[in-house]
N, CA, C and O of each residue as an XYZ file, in Angstrom:
376
protein
N       0.843     -1.176      0.003
C      -0.004     -0.011     -0.003
C       0.884      1.242      0.010
O       1.881      1.303      0.730
N       0.516      2.199     -0.767
C       1.265      3.455     -0.826
C       1.116      4.214      0.477
O       0.192      3.966      1.252
N       2.015      5.123      0.709
C       1.922      5.858      1.963
C       0.851      6.914      1.920
O       0.466      7.385      0.849
N       0.372      7.286      3.091
C      -0.661      8.301      3.170
C      -0.102      9.645      2.720
O      -0.832     10.464      2.161
N       1.170      9.876      2.955
C       1.769     11.155      2.543
C       1.739     11.291      1.030
O       1.430     12.363      0.510
N       2.060     10.205      0.311
C       2.005     10.248     -1.146
C       0.576     10.438     -1.659
O       0.344     11.134     -2.648
N      -0.368      9.810     -0.974
C      -1.773      9.978     -1.356
C      -2.218     11.426     -1.198
O      -2.890     11.988     -2.063
N      -1.826     12.012     -0.073
C      -2.167     13.423      0.177
C      -1.514     14.338     -0.874
O      -2.133     15.306     -1.317
N      -0.307     14.047     -1.261
C       0.357     14.831     -2.266
C      -0.359     14.676     -3.635
O      -0.502     15.649     -4.375
N      -0.793     13.474     -3.951
C      -1.533     13.253     -5.190
C      -2.877     13.999     -5.184
O      -3.271     14.574     -6.198
N      -3.566     13.988     -4.059
C      -4.827     14.712     -3.952
C      -4.579     16.220     -4.146
O      -5.306     16.889     -4.880
N      -3.577     16.719     -3.500
C      -3.247     18.145     -3.630
C      -2.883     18.510     -5.080
O      -3.268     19.565     -5.584
N      -2.145     17.627     -5.722
C      -1.760     17.859     -7.121
C      -2.973     17.897     -8.029
O      -3.091     18.794     -8.863
N      -3.877     16.938     -7.881
C      -5.076     16.881     -8.742
C      -5.914     18.155     -8.574
O      -6.328     18.766     -9.559
N      -6.153     18.536     -7.354
C      -6.991     19.685     -7.152
C      -6.278     21.003     -7.523
O      -6.935     21.960     -7.932
N      -4.973     21.056     -7.386
C      -4.261     22.255     -7.839
C      -4.316     22.412     -9.352
O      -4.367     23.531     -9.862
N      -4.306     21.294    -10.069
C      -4.449     21.336    -11.519
C      -5.847     21.819    -11.916
O      -6.003     22.616    -12.842
N      -6.850     21.325    -11.203
C      -8.218     21.788    -11.480
C      -8.350     23.272    -11.172
O      -8.987     24.015    -11.918
N      -7.749     23.696    -10.076
C      -7.807     25.109     -9.684
C      -7.114     25.988    -10.710
O      -7.617     27.062    -11.039
N      -5.985     25.560    -11.216
C      -5.271     26.307    -12.235
C      -6.089     26.439    -13.490
O      -6.142     27.509    -14.095
N      -6.732     25.352    -13.889
C      -7.557     25.352    -15.080
C      -8.751     26.333    -14.908
O      -9.096     27.092    -15.813
N      -9.344     26.277    -13.731
C     -10.493     27.149    -13.473
C     -10.070     28.637    -13.466
O     -10.772     29.487    -14.015
N      -8.931     28.935    -12.848
C      -8.399     30.304    -12.855
C      -8.126     30.778    -14.269
O      -8.467     31.902    -14.636
N      -7.506     29.909    -15.061
C      -7.167     30.244    -16.455
C      -8.404     30.569    -17.262
O      -8.447     31.574    -17.971
N      -9.399     29.726    -17.156
C     -10.619     29.946    -17.901
C     -11.339     31.223    -17.444
O     -11.847     31.988    -18.264
N     -11.373     31.436    -16.125
C     -12.092     32.619    -15.614
C     -11.395     33.907    -15.991
O     -12.060     34.936    -16.111
N     -10.090     33.900    -16.183
C      -9.340     35.085    -16.552
C      -9.319     35.329    -18.052
O      -9.368     36.479    -18.489
N      -9.248     34.279    -18.839
C      -9.035     34.438    -20.290
C     -10.304     34.368    -21.110
O     -10.336     34.873    -22.232
N     -11.350     33.755    -20.582
C     -12.585     33.615    -21.325
C     -13.470     34.843    -21.097
O     -13.870     35.106    -19.963
N     -13.782     35.598    -22.152
C     -14.561     36.837    -21.950
C     -16.004     36.619    -21.589
O     -16.607     37.466    -20.929
N     -16.586     35.493    -22.008
C     -18.008     35.248    -21.712
C     -18.200     34.298    -20.528
O     -19.242     33.654    -20.407
N     -17.200     34.213    -19.664
C     -17.278     33.338    -18.503
C     -18.114     33.976    -17.409
O     -17.972     35.167    -17.131
N     -18.973     33.204    -16.797
C     -19.774     33.652    -15.660
C     -18.882     33.687    -14.424
O     -18.509     32.633    -13.909
N     -18.540     34.856    -13.948
C     -17.582     34.990    -12.840
C     -18.127     34.428    -11.548
O     -17.368     33.877    -10.752
N     -19.443     34.554    -11.312
C     -19.996     34.001    -10.095
C     -19.916     32.488    -10.032
O     -19.645     31.914     -8.977
N     -20.155     31.841    -11.175
C     -20.015     30.372    -11.240
C     -18.543     29.968    -11.051
O     -18.246     28.962    -10.406
N     -17.647     30.747    -11.610
C     -16.227     30.440    -11.479
C     -15.799     30.584    -10.044
O     -15.037     29.755     -9.546
N     -16.266     31.616     -9.356
C     -15.910     31.788     -7.943
C     -16.459     30.644     -7.069
O     -15.780     30.145     -6.172
N     -17.693     30.251     -7.358
C     -18.287     29.121     -6.613
C     -17.538     27.836     -6.874
O     -17.354     27.029     -5.963
N     -17.101     27.632     -8.106
C     -16.359     26.426     -8.448
C     -14.980     26.440     -7.797
O     -14.504     25.398     -7.346
N     -14.355     27.560     -7.742
C     -13.035     27.664     -7.060
C     -13.191     27.342     -5.592
O     -12.365     26.627     -5.024
N     -14.233     27.855     -4.970
C     -14.501     27.544     -3.562
C     -14.743     26.055     -3.354
O     -14.262     25.477     -2.380
N     -15.480     25.439     -4.257
C     -15.774     24.010     -4.197
C     -14.494     23.191     -4.321
O     -14.311     22.211     -3.599
N     -13.615     23.584     -5.227
C     -12.366     22.859     -5.418
C     -11.500     22.909     -4.162
O     -10.934     21.895     -3.753
N     -11.399     24.067     -3.562
C     -10.598     24.210     -2.345
C     -11.193     23.393     -1.207
O     -10.466     22.712     -0.483
N     -12.507     23.457     -1.046
C     -13.197     22.730      0.016
C     -12.999     21.208     -0.150
O     -12.665     20.501      0.801
N     -13.212     20.738     -1.373
C     -13.095     19.301     -1.629
C     -11.669     18.791     -1.459
O     -11.451     17.670     -0.999
N     -10.707     19.618     -1.832
C      -9.294     19.259     -1.640
C      -9.009     19.044     -0.152
O      -8.374     18.063      0.235
N      -9.483     19.969      0.667
C      -9.293     19.838      2.103
C      -9.981     18.604      2.666
O      -9.405     17.872      3.471
N     -11.218     18.381      2.234
C     -11.994     17.224      2.739
C     -11.324     15.882      2.392
O     -11.225     14.988      3.233
N     -10.867     15.764      1.135
C     -10.239     14.492      0.759
C      -8.890     14.299      1.399
O      -8.502     13.170      1.697
N      -8.167     15.379      1.617
C      -6.892     15.282      2.339
C      -7.111     14.822      3.779
O      -6.357     14.011      4.314
N      -8.166     15.365      4.388
C      -8.489     14.945      5.754
C      -8.935     13.478      5.804
O      -8.576     12.737      6.719
N      -9.715     13.083      4.814
C     -10.174     11.688      4.757
C      -8.999     10.728      4.560
O      -9.016      9.606      5.066
N      -7.991     11.170      3.829
C      -6.841     10.277      3.579
C      -6.063     10.037      4.881
O      -5.419      8.999      5.031
N      -6.115     10.967      5.798
C      -5.352     10.827      7.039
C      -6.054     10.088      8.142
O      -5.401      9.583      9.055
N      -7.357     10.009      8.088
C      -8.129      9.379      9.165
C      -8.951      8.231      8.611
O      -9.903      8.430      7.856
N      -8.568      7.044      8.995
C      -9.242      5.851      8.507
C      -9.721      5.003      9.676
O      -9.242      5.158     10.800
N     -10.654      4.120      9.416
C     -11.191      3.235     10.445
C     -10.539      1.877     10.370
O     -10.015      1.484      9.328
N     -10.572      1.170     11.462
C     -10.107     -0.222     11.481
C      -8.586     -0.334     11.399
O      -8.073     -1.000     10.500
N      -7.862      0.295     12.306
C      -6.405      0.268     12.254
C      -5.832     -1.142     12.270
O      -4.827     -1.413     11.613
N      -6.443     -2.009     12.990
C      -5.920     -3.350     13.120
C      -6.467     -4.333     12.100
O      -5.993     -5.466     12.021
N      -7.450     -3.923     11.323
C      -8.079     -4.798     10.352
C      -7.699     -4.346      8.946
O      -8.175     -3.315      8.470
N      -6.851     -5.108      8.290
C      -6.318     -4.711      6.977
C      -7.426     -4.634      5.930
O      -7.364     -3.794      5.032
N      -8.432     -5.490      6.030
C      -9.506     -5.501      5.043
C     -10.325     -4.204      5.131
O     -10.711     -3.635      4.110
N     -10.579     -3.755      6.337
C     -11.300     -2.496      6.500
C     -10.519     -1.304      5.969
O     -11.087     -0.416      5.333
N      -9.243     -1.284      6.224
C      -8.406     -0.216      5.718
C      -8.341     -0.235      4.230
O      -8.432      0.818      3.599
N      -8.185     -1.397      3.638
C      -8.145     -1.511      2.186
C      -9.451     -1.055      1.551
O      -9.452     -0.346      0.544
N     -10.565     -1.472      2.152
C     -11.876     -1.049      1.638
C     -12.062      0.440      1.779
O     -12.623      1.081      0.891
N     -11.597      1.006      2.889
C     -11.709      2.449      3.107
C     -10.980      3.251      2.022
O     -11.523      4.207      1.468
N      -9.742      2.843      1.733
C      -8.956      3.578      0.751
C      -9.460      3.309     -0.689
O      -9.322      4.158     -1.570
N     -10.026      2.149     -0.903
C     -10.627      1.884     -2.232
C     -11.810      2.805     -2.444
O     -11.964      3.378     -3.523
N     -12.651      2.957     -1.428
C     -13.806      3.835     -1.509
C     -13.364      5.312     -1.651
O     -13.975      6.085     -2.388
N     -12.319      5.668     -0.945
C     -11.748      7.013     -1.039
C     -11.286      7.281     -2.488
O     -11.567      8.349     -3.032
N     -10.609      6.359     -3.087
C     -10.144      6.510     -4.457
C     -11.290      6.637     -5.465
O     -11.219      7.430     -6.404
N     -12.331      5.857     -5.261
C     -13.488      5.941     -6.154
C     -14.199      7.283     -5.999
O     -14.590      7.900     -6.989
N     -14.365      7.732     -4.756
C     -15.003      9.036     -4.500
C     -14.157     10.191     -5.103
O     -14.691     11.143     -5.674
N     -12.860     10.071     -4.957
C     -11.940     11.079     -5.479
C     -12.060     11.153     -7.004
O     -12.147     12.250     -7.557
N     -12.066     10.039     -7.672
C     -12.159      9.996     -9.107
C     -13.474     10.608     -9.587
O     -13.485     11.407    -10.524
N     -14.588     10.231     -8.939
C     -15.879     10.765     -9.304
C     -15.930     12.292     -9.129
O     -16.468     13.008     -9.974
N     -15.366     12.767     -8.030
C     -15.369     14.201     -7.754
C     -14.530     14.979     -8.747
O     -14.944     16.039     -9.217
N     -13.351     14.462     -9.071
C     -12.447     15.146    -10.018
C     -13.114     15.198    -11.408
O     -13.046     16.227    -12.080
N     -13.749     14.114    -11.839
C     -14.423     14.082    -13.120
C     -15.615     15.055    -13.159
O     -15.842     15.729    -14.164
N     -16.364     15.117    -12.064
C     -17.501     16.043    -11.992
C     -17.049     17.501    -12.047
O     -17.668     18.321    -12.725
N     -15.970     17.822    -11.335
C     -15.463     19.178    -11.369
C     -14.896     19.506    -12.760
O     -15.040     20.626    -13.250
N     -14.259     18.525    -13.377
C     -13.769     18.712    -14.761
C     -14.882     19.074    -15.704
O     -14.732     19.965    -16.541
N     -16.017     18.380    -15.576
C     -17.163     18.698    -16.425
C     -17.690     20.101    -16.143
O     -18.076     20.818    -17.067
N     -17.707     20.496    -14.868
C     -18.169     21.838    -14.531
C     -17.217     22.919    -15.111
O     -17.670     23.975    -15.553
N     -15.946     22.647    -15.101
C     -14.977     23.566    -15.684
C     -15.173     23.667    -17.188
O     -15.078     24.751    -17.764
N     -15.450     22.516    -17.830
C     -15.714     22.499    -19.254
C     -16.955     23.323    -19.609
O     -16.962     24.060    -20.595
N     -18.003     23.187    -18.791
C     -19.212     23.963    -19.030
C     -18.993     25.449    -18.768
O     -19.663     26.295    -19.359
N     -18.080     25.751    -17.903
C     -17.775     27.158    -17.588
C     -17.170     27.881    -18.787
O     -17.381     29.081    -18.963
N     -16.436     27.171    -19.592
C     -15.778     27.789    -20.765
C     -16.696     27.977    -21.944
O     -16.316     28.626    -22.919
N     -17.931     27.412    -21.883
C     -18.843     27.507    -23.008
C     -19.651     28.766    -22.932
O     -20.482     29.020    -23.804
């Protein structure tokens, strides 16, 4: 299993890339809705913090199966959230 520190770094990297993309679109796109962009930026920062916190606190320290299931669920939730935010960023540029 990878270390929690590496997982936290990966989460931070993913959300920083999304944040950079959102900033770029909000600054360069003339027909961008600034209120939606600000709300999306806030959502990205909030979700980054929440997933980082979830990566550090897990249940079942002595039960490897529970830990493995916890991190599997965390990875699935992270992927779904990143894809959903990516779609929102794509819609922001239209």
